[in-house]
C-alpha positions as CSV (number, residue, x, y, z in Angstrom):
1,M,-33.2,21.4,-1.1
2,I,-33.4,17.8,-2.4
3,H,-33.7,17.4,-6.1
4,I,-36.1,14.8,-7.5
5,T,-33.3,12.7,-9.1
6,D,-31.9,12.2,-5.6
7,H,-34.8,10.1,-4.5
8,P,-33.8,6.5,-3.9
9,W,-36.5,5.2,-6.2
10,L,-35.0,7.1,-9.1
11,Q,-31.4,6.3,-8.1
12,N,-32.2,2.6,-8.1
13,A,-34.4,2.7,-11.2
14,N,-32.0,0.6,-13.3
15,K,-32.1,-2.1,-10.6
16,A,-35.9,-2.3,-10.4
17,P,-37.4,-5.3,-12.0
18,N,-39.7,-4.9,-15.0
19,V,-42.9,-6.3,-13.4
20,N,-46.3,-6.2,-15.1
21,L,-48.7,-4.5,-12.8
22,G,-51.7,-6.1,-14.4
23,E,-54.7,-5.0,-16.3
24,T,-56.7,-3.9,-13.2
25,V,-54.0,-1.4,-12.1
26,R,-53.6,-0.1,-15.6
27,A,-57.4,0.3,-16.0
28,R,-57.6,2.1,-12.6
29,L,-54.7,4.5,-13.5
30,Q,-56.4,5.2,-16.8
31,Q,-59.7,5.9,-15.1
32,F,-58.0,8.2,-12.6
33,S,-56.4,10.1,-15.4
34,M,-59.7,10.5,-17.3
35,M,-61.5,11.7,-14.1
36,N,-58.7,14.2,-13.5
37,K,-59.1,15.6,-17.0
38,F,-62.8,15.7,-16.6
39,K,-62.5,17.7,-13.3
40,K,-60.1,20.1,-14.9
41,K,-62.5,20.7,-17.8
42,A,-65.5,21.1,-15.5
43,L,-63.6,23.6,-13.4
44,R,-62.6,25.5,-16.5
45,V,-66.3,25.7,-17.6
46,I,-67.3,26.9,-14.2
47,A,-64.5,29.5,-14.1
48,E,-65.4,30.9,-17.5
49,H,-68.9,31.8,-16.0
50,L,-67.5,33.6,-13.0
51,S,-67.7,37.4,-13.0
52,V,-64.6,39.5,-12.7
53,E,-65.7,40.3,-9.1
54,E,-66.1,36.7,-8.2
55,I,-62.6,35.8,-9.6
56,A,-61.1,38.8,-7.7
57,D,-62.8,37.6,-4.4
58,I,-61.5,34.0,-4.8
59,K,-58.0,35.4,-5.6
60,E,-58.1,37.6,-2.6
61,M,-59.2,34.7,-0.3
62,F,-56.4,32.6,-1.6
63,E,-53.8,35.3,-1.1
64,N,-55.0,35.9,2.4
65,M,-54.6,32.2,3.2
66,D,-51.2,31.9,1.5
67,I,-49.4,33.4,4.5
68,N,-45.8,32.8,3.3
69,K,-46.7,33.8,-0.3
70,K,-45.4,30.6,-1.9
71,G,-48.6,30.0,-4.0
72,Q,-49.6,26.9,-2.0
73,I,-52.1,26.3,0.8
74,N,-51.7,23.4,3.2
75,F,-54.3,21.9,5.6
76,D,-53.4,24.3,8.5
77,K,-53.5,27.4,6.3
78,L,-56.9,26.4,4.7
79,K,-58.3,25.6,8.1
80,Y,-57.1,28.9,9.6
81,G,-58.2,30.9,6.6
82,L,-61.7,29.5,6.6
83,R,-62.1,30.2,10.3
84,K,-60.7,33.7,9.8
85,L,-63.5,34.2,7.3
86,G,-66.0,33.1,9.9
87,H,-66.5,29.5,8.7
88,Q,-66.4,26.9,11.4
89,V,-65.5,23.9,9.2
90,A,-64.8,20.4,10.6
91,D,-61.3,19.1,10.1
92,S,-62.7,16.3,7.9
93,D,-64.4,18.8,5.7
94,V,-61.2,20.9,5.4
95,K,-59.3,17.8,4.4
96,A,-62.0,16.9,1.8
97,L,-61.8,20.4,0.3
98,L,-58.0,20.2,0.1
99,E,-58.1,16.8,-1.5
100,A,-60.7,17.9,-4.0
101,V,-58.7,20.8,-5.2
102,S,-55.5,18.8,-5.1
103,Y,-56.7,16.7,-8.1
104,C,-57.4,19.8,-10.2
């Protein structure tokens, strides 16, 4: 297993020039951060209104899709899990679902 400090970007961090990325990049990163916080809060509000049964159903669906029990679902697992549940979902929609939850 490779540790994060072994990544070349981090190994060469002292050699990297200190370059100003500009106001546009900073503003977009800040906007992304705020949207991410908003999405998390919105999901928390939604989750607080789910019944115990709905939460249990979602947990069970996740556990059924998490074949190797690592607590993560990739594209193939999500696609397989949805089809196993009887949902014929286009690859582009599976990708959109995965990207949507990746930002949570």
